[in-house]
ROZATI-612245 format. One record per residue (C-alpha): residue number from 1; x, y, z. Coordinates in Angstrom, 2 decimals. Example, Ala and Ser with C-alpha at 12.3 -4.5 7.8 and 13.67 -1.06 7.14 Angstrom:
BEGIN
<pt k="1" east="12.30" north="-4.50" up="7.80"/>
<pt k="2" east="13.67" north="-1.06" up="7.14"/>
This chain:
BEGIN
<pt k="1" east="-3.29" north="98.14" up="152.37"/>
<pt k="2" east="-2.52" north="94.52" up="150.34"/>
<pt k="3" east="-6.26" north="94.53" up="149.18"/>
<pt k="4" east="-5.78" north="98.04" up="147.98"/>
<pt k="5" east="-3.08" north="97.33" up="145.90"/>
<pt k="6" east="-4.43" north="94.29" up="144.46"/>
<pt k="7" east="-7.51" north="96.11" up="143.64"/>
<pt k="8" east="-5.20" north="99.14" up="142.26"/>
<pt k="9" east="-3.56" north="96.44" up="140.19"/>
<pt k="10" east="-6.21" north="94.50" up="138.95"/>
<pt k="11" east="-7.83" north="97.76" up="137.57"/>
<pt k="12" east="-4.51" north="98.90" up="135.88"/>
<pt k="13" east="-4.70" north="95.49" up="133.96"/>
<pt k="14" east="-8.46" north="95.79" up="133.51"/>
<pt k="15" east="-8.36" north="99.05" up="131.14"/>
<pt k="16" east="-5.03" north="97.85" up="129.49"/>
<pt k="17" east="-2.63" north="100.42" up="130.43"/>
<pt k="18" east="0.76" north="99.84" up="132.03"/>
<pt k="19" east="3.66" north="102.64" up="132.86"/>
<pt k="20" east="6.80" north="100.80" up="132.28"/>
<pt k="21" east="8.49" north="104.34" up="130.92"/>
<pt k="22" east="12.18" north="103.50" up="133.02"/>
<pt k="23" east="14.43" north="101.79" up="130.66"/>
<pt k="24" east="14.75" north="98.23" up="130.38"/>
<pt k="25" east="18.44" north="96.45" up="129.86"/>
<pt k="26" east="17.77" north="93.57" up="127.75"/>
<pt k="27" east="20.86" north="90.89" up="126.50"/>
<pt k="28" east="19.81" north="90.73" up="122.37"/>
<pt k="29" east="22.96" north="88.87" up="121.61"/>
<pt k="30" east="25.89" north="86.57" up="122.26"/>
<pt k="31" east="28.75" north="85.88" up="120.96"/>
<pt k="32" east="31.20" north="83.47" up="122.76"/>
<pt k="33" east="31.52" north="85.48" up="126.43"/>
<pt k="34" east="30.10" north="88.90" up="125.04"/>
<pt k="35" east="26.74" north="89.66" up="125.51"/>
<pt k="36" east="25.75" north="92.90" up="123.58"/>
<pt k="37" east="22.62" north="94.97" up="125.78"/>
<pt k="38" east="19.65" north="96.81" up="124.54"/>
<pt k="39" east="18.07" north="99.63" up="126.73"/>
<pt k="40" east="14.37" north="100.22" up="125.76"/>
<pt k="41" east="12.50" north="102.82" up="126.85"/>
<pt k="42" east="8.77" north="103.13" up="126.64"/>
<pt k="43" east="6.31" north="105.86" up="126.32"/>
<pt k="44" east="4.81" north="106.28" up="130.08"/>
<pt k="45" east="1.41" north="104.80" up="129.64"/>
<pt k="46" east="1.40" north="101.70" up="127.13"/>
<pt k="47" east="-2.14" north="100.54" up="126.02"/>
<pt k="48" east="-1.00" north="96.76" up="126.36"/>
<pt k="49" east="-3.39" north="96.19" up="123.38"/>
<pt k="50" east="-2.05" north="98.53" up="121.27"/>
<pt k="51" east="1.03" north="98.47" up="118.71"/>
<pt k="52" east="3.56" north="101.26" up="118.86"/>
<pt k="53" east="5.88" north="102.65" up="116.46"/>
<pt k="54" east="10.08" north="101.41" up="116.97"/>
<pt k="55" east="12.97" north="104.00" up="116.57"/>
<pt k="56" east="16.50" north="102.29" up="117.48"/>
<pt k="57" east="19.25" north="104.44" up="117.71"/>
<pt k="58" east="23.18" north="103.47" up="116.83"/>
<pt k="59" east="25.73" north="105.60" up="118.52"/>
<pt k="60" east="28.91" north="106.62" up="116.38"/>
<pt k="61" east="32.50" north="106.35" up="117.08"/>
<pt k="62" east="33.86" north="105.46" up="113.71"/>
<pt k="63" east="33.08" north="101.75" up="114.55"/>
<pt k="64" east="35.89" north="102.21" up="116.96"/>
<pt k="65" east="34.37" north="103.29" up="120.21"/>
<pt k="66" east="31.12" north="105.02" up="121.11"/>
<pt k="67" east="28.21" north="104.58" up="123.97"/>
<pt k="68" east="24.68" north="104.31" up="123.71"/>
<pt k="69" east="24.51" north="107.33" up="125.98"/>
<pt k="70" east="24.77" north="109.18" up="122.63"/>
<pt k="71" east="21.49" north="108.82" up="121.69"/>
<pt k="72" east="19.47" north="108.79" up="125.40"/>
<pt k="73" east="17.65" north="112.41" up="125.24"/>
<pt k="74" east="16.51" north="111.51" up="121.63"/>
<pt k="75" east="14.91" north="108.22" up="123.32"/>
<pt k="76" east="13.72" north="110.25" up="126.22"/>
<pt k="77" east="11.96" north="112.62" up="123.84"/>
<pt k="78" east="10.39" north="110.39" up="121.37"/>
<pt k="79" east="9.29" north="107.86" up="124.15"/>
<pt k="80" east="6.96" north="110.67" up="125.39"/>
<pt k="81" east="6.25" north="111.33" up="122.00"/>
<pt k="82" east="4.58" north="107.72" up="121.71"/>
<pt k="83" east="7.43" north="105.61" up="120.33"/>
<pt k="84" east="9.06" north="102.99" up="121.65"/>
<pt k="85" east="13.03" north="103.95" up="121.77"/>
<pt k="86" east="16.05" north="101.01" up="121.72"/>
<pt k="87" east="19.58" north="102.34" up="122.02"/>
<pt k="88" east="21.88" north="99.66" up="120.65"/>
<pt k="89" east="25.31" north="98.73" up="121.94"/>
<pt k="90" east="27.30" north="96.92" up="119.18"/>
<pt k="91" east="30.57" north="95.33" up="119.16"/>
<pt k="92" east="33.88" north="98.14" up="118.20"/>
<pt k="93" east="37.83" north="98.01" up="117.93"/>
<pt k="94" east="38.16" north="99.21" up="121.42"/>
<pt k="95" east="36.33" north="96.90" up="123.36"/>
<pt k="96" east="36.12" north="93.83" up="121.38"/>
<pt k="97" east="39.27" north="94.05" up="118.77"/>
<pt k="98" east="36.29" north="93.58" up="115.78"/>
<pt k="99" east="35.97" north="95.35" up="112.35"/>
<pt k="100" east="33.27" north="97.17" up="111.05"/>
<pt k="101" east="31.77" north="94.11" up="109.81"/>
<pt k="102" east="30.95" north="92.60" up="112.94"/>
<pt k="103" east="29.07" north="95.58" up="113.84"/>
<pt k="104" east="26.99" north="96.00" up="111.09"/>
<pt k="105" east="26.12" north="92.09" up="112.26"/>
<pt k="106" east="25.06" north="93.14" up="114.98"/>
<pt k="107" east="23.02" north="96.29" up="114.08"/>
<pt k="108" east="20.84" north="93.68" up="111.82"/>
<pt k="109" east="21.07" north="91.24" up="114.65"/>
<pt k="110" east="19.41" north="93.74" up="116.88"/>
<pt k="111" east="16.22" north="94.76" up="114.25"/>
<pt k="112" east="16.01" north="90.99" up="113.86"/>
<pt k="113" east="15.59" north="90.44" up="117.64"/>
<pt k="114" east="13.32" north="93.13" up="117.89"/>
<pt k="115" east="11.01" north="92.07" up="115.21"/>
<pt k="116" east="10.82" north="88.53" up="116.18"/>
<pt k="117" east="9.88" north="89.60" up="119.58"/>
<pt k="118" east="7.41" north="92.55" up="118.68"/>
<pt k="119" east="4.35" north="91.09" up="120.36"/>
<pt k="120" east="6.08" north="91.16" up="123.51"/>
<pt k="121" east="7.36" north="94.71" up="123.45"/>
<pt k="122" east="4.32" north="95.70" up="121.75"/>
<pt k="123" east="6.05" north="96.77" up="118.17"/>
<pt k="124" east="4.36" north="98.10" up="115.40"/>
<pt k="125" east="6.51" north="95.92" up="112.59"/>
<pt k="126" east="5.41" north="98.54" up="110.04"/>
<pt k="127" east="7.05" north="101.34" up="111.30"/>
<pt k="128" east="10.70" north="100.68" up="112.59"/>
<pt k="129" east="12.64" north="103.72" up="112.29"/>
<pt k="130" east="16.82" north="102.80" up="111.90"/>
<pt k="131" east="18.41" north="106.05" up="113.31"/>
<pt k="132" east="22.03" north="106.72" up="114.37"/>
<pt k="133" east="25.24" north="109.50" up="114.04"/>
<pt k="134" east="28.32" north="109.33" up="112.21"/>
<pt k="135" east="29.29" north="105.26" up="112.01"/>
<pt k="136" east="25.96" north="104.84" up="113.71"/>
<pt k="137" east="24.37" north="106.12" up="110.88"/>
<pt k="138" east="25.92" north="103.68" up="108.78"/>
<pt k="139" east="24.57" north="101.24" up="110.42"/>
<pt k="140" east="21.41" north="102.36" up="110.65"/>
<pt k="141" east="21.60" north="103.18" up="106.35"/>
<pt k="142" east="23.19" north="99.37" up="106.36"/>
<pt k="143" east="20.34" north="97.41" up="107.49"/>
<pt k="144" east="18.39" north="98.68" up="104.90"/>
<pt k="145" east="20.79" north="98.99" up="102.11"/>
<pt k="146" east="23.46" north="96.54" up="102.62"/>
<pt k="147" east="22.33" north="92.45" up="101.96"/>
<pt k="148" east="25.58" north="90.80" up="103.15"/>
<pt k="149" east="27.35" north="90.52" up="106.42"/>
<pt k="150" east="24.40" north="88.67" up="108.58"/>
<pt k="151" east="25.33" north="86.99" up="111.99"/>
<pt k="152" east="25.26" north="82.83" up="110.95"/>
<pt k="153" east="23.27" north="82.26" up="114.13"/>
<pt k="154" east="20.40" north="84.96" up="112.93"/>
<pt k="155" east="17.03" north="83.90" up="111.71"/>
<pt k="156" east="17.04" north="85.12" up="108.05"/>
<pt k="157" east="14.06" north="84.36" up="107.74"/>
<pt k="158" east="13.12" north="87.73" up="109.63"/>
<pt k="159" east="14.19" north="90.99" up="108.27"/>
<pt k="160" east="16.01" north="93.41" up="109.39"/>
<pt k="161" east="15.22" north="96.03" up="107.20"/>
<pt k="162" east="13.52" north="99.51" up="108.68"/>
<pt k="163" east="10.86" north="101.13" up="107.29"/>
<pt k="164" east="12.01" north="104.58" up="108.03"/>
<pt k="165" east="15.46" north="106.00" up="108.19"/>
<pt k="166" east="16.51" north="108.95" up="110.59"/>
<pt k="167" east="20.39" north="109.94" up="109.68"/>
<pt k="168" east="22.88" north="112.39" up="111.82"/>
<pt k="169" east="25.93" north="113.14" up="109.75"/>
<pt k="170" east="25.75" north="109.33" up="108.10"/>
<pt k="171" east="28.86" north="107.54" up="106.65"/>
<pt k="172" east="27.20" north="106.52" up="103.84"/>
<pt k="173" east="30.21" north="106.61" up="101.26"/>
<pt k="174" east="32.82" north="104.14" up="102.11"/>
<pt k="175" east="34.40" north="103.81" up="98.39"/>
<pt k="176" east="37.88" north="105.11" up="97.68"/>
<pt k="177" east="37.83" north="108.68" up="98.71"/>
<pt k="178" east="34.93" north="107.90" up="101.24"/>
<pt k="179" east="35.61" north="107.37" up="104.86"/>
<pt k="180" east="36.53" north="104.27" up="106.24"/>
<pt k="181" east="37.79" north="102.46" up="102.84"/>
<pt k="182" east="41.20" north="102.06" up="104.88"/>
<pt k="183" east="39.51" north="99.60" up="106.68"/>
<pt k="184" east="36.52" north="98.30" up="104.54"/>
<pt k="185" east="38.96" north="97.97" up="101.47"/>
<pt k="186" east="37.43" north="96.41" up="98.44"/>
<pt k="187" east="34.53" north="94.95" up="100.38"/>
<pt k="188" east="33.23" north="98.84" up="100.24"/>
<pt k="189" east="30.98" north="97.41" up="96.96"/>
<pt k="190" east="28.94" north="95.56" up="99.25"/>
<pt k="191" east="29.02" north="97.71" up="102.50"/>
<pt k="192" east="28.97" north="101.49" up="101.33"/>
<pt k="193" east="25.29" north="102.43" up="101.62"/>
<pt k="194" east="25.58" north="104.96" up="98.81"/>
<pt k="195" east="26.66" north="102.16" up="96.44"/>
<pt k="196" east="24.04" north="99.94" up="97.44"/>
<pt k="197" east="20.88" north="102.24" up="96.39"/>
<pt k="198" east="17.90" north="100.28" up="95.09"/>
<pt k="199" east="14.55" north="100.63" up="94.37"/>
<pt k="200" east="12.32" north="100.06" up="97.18"/>
<pt k="201" east="14.33" north="101.67" up="99.99"/>
<pt k="202" east="12.67" north="102.84" up="102.95"/>
<pt k="203" east="11.83" north="107.12" up="103.29"/>
<pt k="204" east="15.14" north="108.39" up="104.95"/>
<pt k="205" east="16.14" north="112.16" up="106.69"/>
<pt k="206" east="19.62" north="113.25" up="106.50"/>
<pt k="207" east="21.05" north="115.90" up="108.77"/>
<pt k="208" east="24.56" north="117.35" up="108.01"/>
<pt k="209" east="26.47" north="120.46" up="109.02"/>
<pt k="210" east="28.30" north="122.47" up="106.19"/>
<pt k="211" east="31.77" north="122.17" up="107.86"/>
<pt k="212" east="31.61" north="118.60" up="108.39"/>
<pt k="213" east="35.38" north="117.30" up="107.64"/>
<pt k="214" east="34.63" north="113.83" up="107.74"/>
<pt k="215" east="30.70" north="113.98" up="105.77"/>
<pt k="216" east="31.30" north="116.14" up="102.49"/>
<pt k="217" east="27.97" north="117.79" up="101.66"/>
<pt k="218" east="28.13" north="116.88" up="97.85"/>
<pt k="219" east="28.10" north="113.18" up="99.04"/>
<pt k="220" east="24.92" north="113.77" up="101.01"/>
<pt k="221" east="23.37" north="115.55" up="98.02"/>
<pt k="222" east="24.41" north="112.41" up="95.39"/>
<pt k="223" east="23.10" north="109.80" up="98.06"/>
<pt k="224" east="19.24" north="112.08" up="97.96"/>
<pt k="225" east="20.04" north="112.28" up="93.86"/>
<pt k="226" east="20.29" north="108.59" up="94.02"/>
<pt k="227" east="17.40" north="107.87" up="96.53"/>
<pt k="228" east="15.23" north="109.88" up="93.90"/>
<pt k="229" east="15.98" north="108.43" up="90.80"/>
<pt k="230" east="14.57" north="105.21" up="92.73"/>
<pt k="231" east="11.64" north="106.87" up="93.55"/>
<pt k="232" east="12.65" north="107.09" up="97.83"/>
<pt k="233" east="12.10" north="109.87" up="99.66"/>
<pt k="234" east="15.10" north="111.65" up="100.68"/>
<pt k="235" east="15.15" north="114.61" up="102.89"/>
<pt k="236" east="18.64" north="116.20" up="103.32"/>
<pt k="237" east="18.41" north="119.19" up="106.24"/>
<pt k="238" east="21.97" north="121.25" up="106.06"/>
<pt k="239" east="22.86" north="123.07" up="109.18"/>
<pt k="240" east="24.94" north="126.13" up="107.64"/>
<pt k="241" east="28.93" north="126.20" up="109.29"/>
<pt k="242" east="27.96" north="123.19" up="111.35"/>
<pt k="243" east="30.98" north="120.38" up="111.84"/>
<pt k="244" east="30.55" north="116.27" up="112.65"/>
<pt k="245" east="28.40" north="116.10" up="115.60"/>
<pt k="246" east="26.69" north="119.21" up="115.53"/>
<pt k="247" east="23.35" north="117.40" up="116.62"/>
<pt k="248" east="24.63" north="116.16" up="119.75"/>
<pt k="249" east="23.29" north="117.56" up="122.97"/>
<pt k="250" east="25.80" north="119.38" up="124.09"/>
<pt k="251" east="25.10" north="121.89" up="121.07"/>
<pt k="252" east="21.99" north="122.23" up="122.97"/>
<pt k="253" east="20.29" north="124.65" up="119.88"/>
<pt k="254" east="21.06" north="122.41" up="117.04"/>
<pt k="255" east="19.95" north="119.17" up="119.01"/>
<pt k="256" east="16.78" north="120.84" up="119.90"/>
<pt k="257" east="16.22" north="122.22" up="116.01"/>
<pt k="258" east="17.32" north="118.65" up="114.62"/>
<pt k="259" east="14.64" north="116.72" up="117.43"/>
<pt k="260" east="12.17" north="118.97" up="116.02"/>
<pt k="261" east="12.94" north="118.49" up="112.45"/>
<pt k="262" east="12.95" north="114.81" up="113.09"/>
<pt k="263" east="9.87" north="114.68" up="114.75"/>
<pt k="264" east="8.15" north="116.54" up="111.59"/>
<pt k="265" east="9.46" north="113.83" up="109.16"/>
<pt k="266" east="8.21" north="111.09" up="111.45"/>
<pt k="267" east="4.52" north="113.11" up="111.02"/>
<pt k="268" east="4.84" north="113.62" up="107.43"/>
<pt k="269" east="4.91" north="109.83" up="107.14"/>
<pt k="270" east="2.32" north="108.74" up="109.60"/>
<pt k="271" east="4.64" north="107.76" up="112.09"/>
<pt k="272" east="3.32" north="110.51" up="114.93"/>
<pt k="273" east="0.88" north="112.48" up="115.82"/>
<pt k="274" east="0.90" north="116.25" up="116.40"/>
<pt k="275" east="0.19" north="115.51" up="120.04"/>
<pt k="276" east="1.29" north="114.96" up="122.47"/>
<pt k="277" east="3.07" north="118.08" up="122.40"/>
<pt k="278" east="6.41" north="117.21" up="124.34"/>
<pt k="279" east="9.50" north="119.98" up="125.47"/>
<pt k="280" east="12.44" north="119.40" up="123.95"/>
<pt k="281" east="14.94" north="120.07" up="127.11"/>
């Protein structure tokens, strides 16, 4: 039996495949006594000689609370589609008594960590997607758009800028009248994605309900126009009559449709193939 096990292990290594689908929980950052974790979901069978596109998810919660479990079902789906998927924990007010600025520092640190460890995790660093909902959508967009708020311990020679964005009712306007201005104040000029759009931005898709009480449709349309003005792709998907958080798994039909449309977007920019077909469940 022992010899049989050795033979099977040897053959698995010989053909270059490993089955490591179950999530790995690892520490990507430590600040004082606070350890920050990420969970990594891999495709069921990975060719260790190849590199895979990566999608990093940031949960919502107004930078106050939230859980990485918010995007667990999306991560499981896209890992079956052939992407490496990561659920990132970051500092929030309720747990660490921090501000939105620390949340952004952590989001940037997580992408730098994954880029630096790309060979270990088999990541294609030209196909890194930042994704998130609400305040997590802000963090995803801000990793691409905001230059400030970097952790002093980060290696700044490693880019935190993703190559594409998938944003679910994202907080993109932190200016006067926008979400979070009461927490950010005049720092919005260097913190708000809407106020920092420039040439060279990665392609993005935004999902938004037309009855969202926090993110006005006009804000998303303005963001889209500003992106197009600098010749960056921005797809806006509006869901009629839906409110904030409409995309979460408990709203299964909306969840299923947003996952399908995100998949189509990632196909359109060359990050996914049409196969393997995966049932959304």
